[in-house]
C-alpha distance (Angstrom), angle and dihedral (degrees) to the residues before:
residue distance angle dihedral
M1 . . .
E2 3.79 . .
K3 3.81 90.8 .
V4 3.77 92.0 50.4
S5 3.86 92.8 46.5
Q6 3.80 91.2 54.2
E7 3.75 89.6 59.7
L8 3.78 95.7 51.5
T9 3.77 129.8 88.8
K10 3.81 119.6 -106.4
E11 3.77 92.4 -98.7
E12 3.83 93.5 50.0
M13 3.82 90.7 46.7
V14 3.80 90.6 57.5
V15 3.85 89.2 50.3
A16 3.74 93.5 47.7
S17 3.85 98.1 41.5
S18 3.79 93.1 48.2
S19 3.85 95.7 52.5
T20 3.77 95.8 91.8
Y21 3.75 92.9 57.9
Q22 3.73 92.2 42.0
D23 3.86 93.9 52.2
L24 3.81 89.4 53.1
D25 3.80 93.6 46.7
T26 3.79 96.9 46.8
P27 3.86 116.4 106.9
R28 3.73 115.6 -119.4
F29 3.78 132.6 -139.8
T30 3.74 135.9 -153.5
R31 3.79 119.2 -103.2
R32 3.81 89.9 -113.3
E33 3.82 92.9 55.2
T34 3.78 92.7 48.0
L35 3.80 96.4 46.0
L36 3.81 93.6 46.3
T37 3.83 92.3 48.1
M38 3.81 89.8 48.2
A39 3.84 90.2 48.5
G40 3.81 88.4 58.0
V41 3.80 92.8 43.6
L42 3.81 92.8 51.0
L43 3.85 90.2 47.4
V44 3.80 89.5 54.6
M45 3.85 90.9 48.1
L46 3.78 90.5 49.6
L47 3.81 88.8 48.8
A48 3.82 93.9 51.7
S49 3.84 97.3 42.3
L50 3.92 92.7 44.4
D51 3.73 90.6 54.2
Q52 3.82 91.0 56.0
T53 3.82 91.4 57.9
I54 3.81 106.4 29.1
V55 3.74 99.4 62.5
G56 3.77 97.3 56.6
T57 3.83 90.9 66.3
A58 3.80 92.2 55.0
M59 3.83 97.1 45.5
P60 3.86 96.0 95.6
H61 3.84 88.6 55.8
I62 3.74 92.6 45.1
I63 3.81 96.9 52.1
T64 3.83 88.9 45.9
D65 3.74 91.8 53.1
L66 3.79 98.9 40.2
Q67 3.84 93.7 35.8
G68 3.80 94.9 -131.0
F69 3.78 108.8 129.7
D70 3.79 90.9 139.3
R71 3.79 90.4 60.8
Y72 3.86 95.7 42.2
T73 3.82 95.8 121.5
W74 3.75 94.9 45.9
V75 3.79 93.2 69.9
T76 3.81 87.8 65.7
T77 3.80 97.6 31.4
A78 3.81 93.3 55.5
Y79 3.78 92.3 51.7
L80 3.82 91.4 44.8
L81 3.81 93.6 50.9
T82 3.82 96.5 50.8
S83 3.79 96.7 37.6
T84 3.77 93.2 50.4
V85 3.83 101.5 41.8
M86 3.84 93.8 48.9
V87 3.83 96.6 51.6
P88 3.80 97.9 87.6
I89 3.81 91.7 40.4
Y90 3.83 92.6 55.4
G91 3.84 89.6 44.4
K92 3.80 91.8 56.8
L93 3.80 92.9 43.0
S94 3.78 90.2 53.4
D95 3.82 89.1 54.2
I96 3.78 89.8 52.2
F97 3.82 103.3 40.1
G98 3.85 100.3 20.7
R99 3.82 132.1 -99.8
K100 3.78 102.5 -88.2
P101 3.81 103.1 60.9
I102 3.83 92.7 45.0
F103 3.76 91.4 44.4
L104 3.84 92.6 52.0
I105 3.85 90.7 45.6
G106 3.82 88.6 54.5
V107 3.80 94.0 49.0
V108 3.87 92.3 47.6
L109 3.85 91.8 48.6
F110 3.78 90.7 47.5
L111 3.78 93.7 50.3
I112 3.87 92.7 47.1
G113 3.79 88.0 50.3
S114 3.76 92.0 49.2
A115 3.84 93.5 50.6
A116 3.83 90.9 46.9
S117 3.82 92.5 47.8
G118 3.77 90.9 51.9
A119 3.82 90.2 50.7
A120 3.86 95.0 45.8
Q121 3.83 113.4 132.5
T122 3.76 99.2 -170.7
M123 3.81 136.7 34.0
N124 3.77 91.7 -113.6
Q125 3.80 90.5 54.0
L126 3.79 91.4 49.3
I127 3.86 91.5 50.7
A128 3.85 91.1 50.3
F129 3.82 93.2 45.9
R130 3.78 91.9 48.3
A131 3.80 89.1 53.1
F132 3.78 89.0 51.7
Q133 3.81 89.9 48.2
G134 3.79 89.4 53.2
L135 3.80 89.8 56.1
G136 3.81 87.7 64.1
A137 3.80 95.9 37.1
A138 3.82 89.6 58.8
A139 3.80 89.4 69.4
L140 3.79 98.1 47.1
L141 3.78 108.7 70.7
P142 3.85 101.5 32.7
I143 3.81 94.9 45.1
A144 3.81 92.0 43.1
I145 3.82 88.3 55.6
A146 3.80 91.2 44.2
V147 3.85 88.9 52.6
V148 3.77 87.8 58.8
G149 3.73 87.5 53.7
D150 3.74 91.6 51.6
L151 3.80 96.8 47.8
F152 3.77 100.1 46.2
T153 3.77 142.4 44.8
P154 3.84 114.2 -105.7
R155 3.78 90.4 -102.6
E156 3.75 95.1 50.0
R157 3.78 91.5 46.3
G158 3.79 90.4 72.4
K159 3.80 93.5 71.8
W160 3.84 94.0 49.6
Q161 3.81 95.2 40.2
G162 3.80 88.2 52.0
L163 3.82 88.6 53.2
T164 3.81 90.2 50.4
G165 3.84 88.3 55.7
G166 3.82 87.8 52.1
V167 3.76 90.3 52.8
F168 3.82 90.0 55.7
G169 3.78 92.0 50.0
L170 3.81 91.8 47.0
S171 3.81 91.8 51.2
S172 3.80 90.2 51.7
I173 3.79 87.8 61.7
L174 3.78 99.5 37.1
G175 3.85 96.4 42.3
P176 3.82 100.1 65.3
T177 3.84 91.4 35.3
A178 3.77 92.4 51.7
G179 3.78 91.5 42.0
G180 3.81 91.3 53.8
W181 3.79 93.0 46.5
I182 3.80 93.7 49.3
T183 3.81 95.5 48.4
D184 3.85 90.7 47.0
H185 3.78 95.9 48.1
S186 3.81 104.0 27.0
T187 3.75 139.3 7.0
W188 3.80 125.9 -57.6
R189 3.77 89.1 -117.8
W190 3.82 89.6 76.5
V191 3.83 87.8 66.3
F192 3.78 84.5 75.7
Y193 3.82 100.3 29.1
V194 3.82 90.9 56.9
N195 3.78 87.8 71.2
L196 3.78 91.0 65.3
P197 3.80 103.2 70.3
I198 3.80 92.7 41.6
G199 3.77 91.2 45.6
I200 3.79 95.2 47.9
V201 3.82 92.2 51.4
A202 3.84 89.5 49.2
L203 3.83 90.8 46.9
L204 3.81 93.1 51.8
V205 3.81 92.2 48.1
L206 3.78 91.5 49.3
I207 3.84 94.7 46.1
F208 3.81 97.0 49.5
L209 3.81 104.4 26.6
M210 3.81 108.2 28.6
P211 3.81 113.1 96.3
P212 3.79 112.4 -120.6
L213 3.80 110.5 -101.7
R214 3.75 101.9 -154.5
S215 3.78 126.5 -179.9
K216 3.79 116.4 -110.8
N217 3.76 89.7 -146.3
T218 3.77 108.5 122.3
G219 3.78 96.7 171.1
K220 3.76 128.8 86.8
V221 3.75 113.0 -52.4
S222 3.80 115.0 -140.6
I223 3.77 124.4 -176.4
D224 3.82 116.3 -146.1
Y225 3.82 98.8 -131.3
L226 3.81 95.6 159.6
G227 3.86 90.6 49.1
A228 3.79 89.6 50.8
L229 3.82 91.5 51.5
L230 3.78 92.9 47.9
L231 3.83 90.2 48.7
I232 3.79 90.3 51.0
F233 3.82 93.7 47.1
G234 3.80 89.8 48.4
T235 3.83 101.3 42.7
V236 3.83 99.3 41.8
P237 3.85 96.8 59.7
L238 3.87 89.9 40.6
L239 3.83 91.0 56.2
L240 3.76 93.1 42.2
G241 3.84 90.1 49.7
F242 3.80 91.6 53.0
S243 3.79 92.9 42.2
W244 3.81 94.9 50.5
A245 3.83 100.1 35.2
G246 3.76 113.4 105.3
S247 3.85 92.9 6.3
Q248 3.76 113.6 54.2
Y249 3.78 96.4 9.2
A250 3.83 133.9 21.2
W251 3.81 117.0 -102.3
L252 3.84 90.8 -112.0
S253 3.80 97.1 41.5
W254 3.80 118.1 122.9
Q255 3.77 91.4 -114.7
V256 3.83 93.5 58.2
I257 3.79 94.2 39.2
S258 3.76 90.8 50.6
L259 3.81 91.9 50.8
F260 3.76 94.1 49.8
S261 3.83 92.1 44.3
G262 3.84 90.8 52.1
A263 3.80 90.1 47.0
V264 3.81 92.0 52.2
V265 3.82 92.3 49.9
F266 3.78 95.7 49.6
L267 3.80 96.5 41.0
A268 3.79 89.7 50.9
L269 3.86 89.5 50.9
F270 3.84 87.7 46.7
I271 3.85 92.7 53.7
L272 3.84 92.6 46.0
Y273 3.84 92.8 48.3
E274 3.86 93.5 45.8
A275 3.78 90.1 50.4
R276 3.84 89.4 50.9
L277 3.80 90.5 50.7
E278 3.78 92.5 49.3
R279 3.84 91.9 50.3
R280 3.81 87.1 54.9
N281 3.79 91.5 50.0
A282 3.78 91.2 -114.5
Q283 3.81 125.0 139.0
P284 3.84 112.8 -93.2
I285 3.77 120.7 -173.6
I286 3.76 94.0 -125.9
G287 3.83 110.4 18.2
P288 3.81 109.8 -144.2
S289 3.84 86.3 -143.4
L290 3.84 87.1 72.7
F291 3.80 86.3 77.3
T292 3.77 93.4 53.5
N293 3.79 84.7 69.8
R294 3.80 103.2 85.4
I295 3.76 94.1 -155.6
F296 3.82 92.0 57.0
T297 3.83 92.9 44.9
V298 3.81 94.7 49.3
S299 3.84 91.5 43.8
V300 3.86 90.4 52.1
L301 3.83 89.5 50.5
I302 3.82 94.2 48.1
T303 3.85 92.3 43.2
M304 3.84 91.0 52.1
I305 3.78 91.6 47.2
T306 3.79 93.2 47.3
S307 3.83 91.0 47.0
M308 3.80 91.5 51.6
G309 3.78 92.4 49.2
M310 3.75 93.9 45.4
F311 3.77 99.3 48.0
G312 3.78 89.8 40.4
S313 3.79 90.8 55.8
I314 3.75 98.3 39.9
L315 3.82 95.4 47.1
F316 3.77 94.2 62.0
L317 3.82 101.7 35.8
P318 3.87 94.5 85.3
L319 3.83 89.3 47.2
Y320 3.83 91.4 53.3
A321 3.80 94.6 41.7
Q322 3.84 96.1 50.0
G323 3.84 98.3 29.8
V324 3.83 102.5 41.8
L325 3.81 105.9 19.9
G326 3.82 94.4 34.3
I327 3.76 94.3 -131.3
S328 3.81 109.3 165.4
A329 3.77 119.5 -146.9
T330 3.79 131.0 166.1
N331 3.79 86.9 -131.0
S332 3.80 140.2 0.7
G333 3.84 92.4 -109.2
L334 3.80 90.7 75.9
L335 3.78 91.9 49.6
L336 3.79 91.0 56.4
S337 3.87 94.7 46.0
P338 3.85 94.4 105.3
L339 3.80 92.1 51.5
M340 3.77 94.6 45.3
G341 3.77 92.1 44.1
G342 3.83 90.5 56.5
L343 3.80 90.0 44.3
I344 3.83 93.0 52.4
L345 3.78 92.0 48.7
S346 3.86 98.0 46.9
S347 3.83 91.6 42.8
I348 3.73 92.1 57.9
V349 3.84 94.4 40.3
S350 3.83 92.2 48.6
G351 3.78 90.5 50.8
Q352 3.81 90.2 53.4
L353 3.83 91.2 48.4
V354 3.78 92.4 50.7
S355 3.80 90.8 51.9
R356 3.75 93.7 45.6
F357 3.79 99.4 48.9
G358 3.81 102.4 25.3
K359 3.86 90.0 -139.5
Y360 3.81 125.4 105.6
K361 3.78 111.1 175.4
W362 3.78 97.3 79.8
I363 3.88 88.9 48.3
A364 3.74 89.1 53.4
F365 3.78 90.9 52.2
V366 3.80 93.3 48.3
G367 3.77 92.9 47.5
M368 3.81 94.5 49.4
A369 3.86 91.3 45.1
I370 3.85 90.3 54.2
T371 3.83 89.9 45.8
I372 3.77 91.2 53.2
A373 3.83 89.4 49.0
G374 3.81 89.0 53.3
S375 3.84 90.8 49.1
L376 3.86 90.3 51.7
L377 3.80 89.2 50.6
L378 3.82 88.5 52.7
L379 3.86 88.6 51.3
R380 3.81 89.4 59.1
L381 3.83 93.4 59.7
N382 3.75 116.7 109.2
V383 3.79 140.5 154.0
N384 3.79 90.9 -73.8
S385 3.84 96.6 50.7
T386 3.75 121.3 117.3
N387 3.76 133.0 -128.7
T388 3.80 88.4 -105.6
D389 3.82 91.4 56.5
L390 3.83 89.2 54.7
I391 3.75 94.6 45.4
I392 3.83 93.8 50.7
A393 3.82 91.2 48.3
M394 3.84 91.3 50.3
I395 3.81 93.1 47.8
V396 3.84 92.1 51.3
L397 3.78 92.8 45.6
G398 3.76 92.2 48.1
L399 3.79 92.2 50.8
G400 3.77 90.3 53.8
L401 3.79 95.8 45.2
G402 3.85 92.2 49.1
F403 3.86 89.6 61.8
S404 3.77 91.6 61.4
M405 3.78 99.5 32.5
S406 3.85 93.2 97.6
L407 3.78 104.1 0.1
Y408 3.75 97.1 95.9
T409 3.77 92.7 51.8
V410 3.82 87.7 59.2
I411 3.80 90.9 47.4
V412 3.84 94.9 49.2
Q413 3.86 93.1 45.6
N414 3.80 89.1 50.3
A415 3.81 92.0 50.1
L416 3.83 94.8 44.4
P417 3.83 107.1 32.8
N418 3.80 95.7 160.0
M419 3.88 93.5 50.0
I420 3.83 99.9 45.7
G421 3.80 97.2 136.2
Q422 3.85 95.2 44.5
A423 3.82 95.1 41.5
T424 3.88 94.7 45.1
S425 3.81 94.1 47.5
A426 3.87 90.8 45.5
L427 3.73 90.3 53.8
I428 3.85 91.9 49.9
F429 3.82 90.4 45.1
F430 3.83 92.8 56.0
R431 3.81 91.1 43.3
S432 3.82 88.6 56.9
I433 3.85 90.7 47.8
G434 3.83 88.8 52.0
A435 3.76 92.6 51.1
T436 3.80 91.8 50.5
I437 3.79 91.6 49.2
A438 3.82 91.1 48.2
V439 3.84 94.3 50.3
A440 3.87 90.9 51.5
A441 3.79 97.7 42.0
M442 3.73 96.5 44.1
G443 3.74 93.1 43.2
S444 3.76 88.9 55.5
I445 3.82 91.3 48.9
L446 3.83 90.1 52.4
T447 3.84 95.8 49.6
S448 3.85 94.3 42.5
T449 3.82 91.8 49.5
Y450 3.79 99.5 40.3
V451 3.84 101.8 63.9
P452 3.83 98.2 51.8
A453 3.83 91.2 40.9
F454 3.82 90.4 51.4
Y455 3.83 94.2 50.6
N456 3.82 91.1 45.8
A457 3.78 89.8 53.3
I458 3.90 94.8 53.0
P459 3.81 109.6 101.4
P460 3.85 112.3 -116.7
Q461 3.79 93.0 -120.1
V462 3.84 88.8 56.6
K463 3.80 92.4 50.7
A464 3.80 88.5 50.7
V465 3.80 91.8 57.1
I466 3.75 105.8 34.7
P467 3.87 118.5 70.2
A468 3.81 117.0 -121.5
K469 3.87 90.0 -118.6
V470 3.79 90.8 60.3
L471 3.84 92.1 44.1
S472 3.81 89.6 54.7
V473 3.85 89.5 64.7
F474 3.85 85.9 72.1
N475 3.85 93.3 53.9
N476 3.82 87.6 101.4
P477 3.84 113.8 63.3
N478 3.83 90.2 -153.3
V479 3.80 84.5 90.8
L480 3.82 85.1 84.1
L481 3.82 92.4 60.6
S482 3.78 99.7 49.6
S483 3.79 118.9 74.2
D484 3.86 90.4 -173.7
I485 3.83 92.0 57.3
Q486 3.79 90.8 46.2
K487 3.81 91.3 53.1
Q488 3.82 90.6 49.6
L489 3.85 92.2 48.7
L490 3.84 92.2 47.5
A491 3.78 90.3 52.9
R492 3.84 90.0 51.4
F493 3.87 90.1 49.4
S494 3.83 89.2 57.2
A495 3.81 85.0 78.5
F496 3.80 87.5 72.3
G497 3.85 90.3 65.6
P498 3.84 126.2 -129.3
Q499 3.82 92.3 -18.2
G500 3.80 92.4 56.0
K501 3.79 94.8 93.6
A502 3.80 92.4 49.5
L503 3.84 91.8 48.7
Y504 3.79 89.8 49.8
D505 3.77 93.1 50.2
Q506 3.81 91.9 49.9
L507 3.77 90.9 51.9
L508 3.79 91.2 49.4
E509 3.79 89.2 52.0
A510 3.82 89.1 51.2
V511 3.77 89.3 52.3
K512 3.82 89.7 53.6
V513 3.81 89.4 50.1
G514 3.74 92.7 49.7
L515 3.78 94.1 46.2
T516 3.79 91.8 47.5
S517 3.81 89.6 51.6
G518 3.81 91.0 51.8
I519 3.76 94.3 48.1
H520 3.79 89.4 45.8
N521 3.78 90.2 58.3
V522 3.79 90.1 49.1
Y523 3.80 90.8 54.1
I524 3.83 89.4 49.0
L525 3.78 89.1 59.8
S526 3.83 90.1 44.0
T527 3.81 91.8 52.6
V528 3.82 91.9 47.9
L529 3.82 90.7 51.2
M530 3.79 90.5 50.8
C531 3.78 91.9 50.1
I532 3.81 89.6 51.8
G533 3.77 87.5 51.6
F534 3.76 91.6 52.1
V535 3.81 90.5 53.5
A536 3.80 90.8 47.9
I537 3.86 90.4 58.0
F538 3.79 87.3 69.4
F539 3.80 88.5 66.9
L540 3.82 92.5 50.4
K541 3.78 111.6 109.6
E542 3.78 118.1 -143.1
I543 3.74 124.1 -136.3
P544 3.80 109.8 -177.7
L545 3.83 108.2 -113.8
R546 3.80 111.2 -104.6
G547 3.82 122.2 -128.4
G548 3.79 116.2 64.5
K549 3.73 124.7 -146.0
R550 3.78 94.2 -79.2
S551 3.71 96.4 50.7
A552 3.79 91.3 38.0
A553 3.81 88.9 64.4
S554 3.79 86.5 68.5
S555 3.78 119.1 66.8
Q556 3.77 109.8 -122.1
A557 3.75 140.4 -164.6
P558 3.83 125.7 -130.6
E559 3.75 115.8 -66.9
N560 3.74 119.2 -84.3
A561 3.75 120.2 -110.3
A562 3.80 116.5 171.1
E563 3.75 94.3 -160.8
A564 3.81 97.4 48.8
T565 3.76 113.8 97.3
S566 3.78 94.0 -166.3
S567 3.80 100.5 50.6
V568 3.77 118.8 121.4
A569 3.84 127.1 -143.4
I570 3.80 129.9 -168.2
T571 3.79 113.0 -127.4
H572 3.77 132.3 174.7
């Protein structure tokens, strides 16, 4: 232990050297209390992660019923904006007022938003209610993960954090599947109403069985209202810019440039103001000093990179599977089952390994190496690949991603035991930002690559026969996913006589080549990002996780630190 401590920074030495006292001082809970509390927490996590995947399947029915195709993306964008921007705010509030009240407020807001969304009569109402629902959703995942940090020692957290990663993977399969079944056998409104029974059960469990997690801060409590406003004014245009760039507006359009410029200005003001608050020993939402901790900074970088690679890969897998390989599925959830199965397995296994050995750096290396291997297998996919090739690539990628799904939460909570809520929510916040950036950037890569690759793949004799106006119909690769559009196009090609069917088939093959080329370039970027993440792990310091097997058997609260104003203690 002495050898390890000599290699740590002053801040990390304080954390490590005080652990013995903290372990003795921490209140303990019965196994029943802990398991029931975690049952409620996992229910809430399932609720939040299911909602992110179940709604997408029902959207075609929703826009048909409410007649709002022109506002299609806003249903998701409104939810994304509020649920992302509020994450660090809730995290800081939970450090000040305790986890339980903020957690319960989030669940109640989420359930009210779910009920209102299900009852929406117009598209504008649905967009507004989804934004309200996002206000509650922002509290669910980060505080649920922070509660795990409060209840257990760093070493014991690994098992439970691994399980939370498994919950996310499971919801990615169940969400689209349940969404498809509900819309086929009932009304789309039950996509939102289904949250209510699950949420009410979770709410009752948390109200009556969750130990109160109260702040030990006895000084004056100050809420950073101005910081919250600056964060909102900086993050909203940033997310909108990345959401619209390359799709609704060009990257260099005045709309996108204006959004990014406004984001830079307000985020710069936010950082300056938060630094000023911290110098005055106030309570900033995201303390800039977090980034003076190298473990936190490197973990944020790796988490953002992993998030970008993961969402970039997952987003285009159903498109490749259905469009190029012709795999039919009632919903995309079934297509991603091999990947999510691997993710669930490795997330649970990595959590067990972290708890068993108390070391995390080698697990981070193994997980990233497997992820890179999965990315390389995706790079090998082409128009002649088989279903087996795709399944193997997805399984390997899922196994790698599962290792890092919850690992860095454990790492950050171990490095910053007195700022668990703030550090956890900040990590999730930057992960969401990374995902948004990835979707925008990789979507632009796909669209910019597809069209020239499609035209290059068209045989010269076909170009000589088919007018440019007809060829332009194939400029959108979504033609591969709609049987109705294909039937209409085939009927139009009958005008070319007996060779019409052959010309149509050659054009469809060119669409597949173009789409594969675009997706290939997306996976090149994803692989490069993962390699950068692998290198970044070398800069990740390792503090052995506190709480051996004996102490891990007892559920524990966050470590005591008398001088920390934001520490949280569990009291009966």
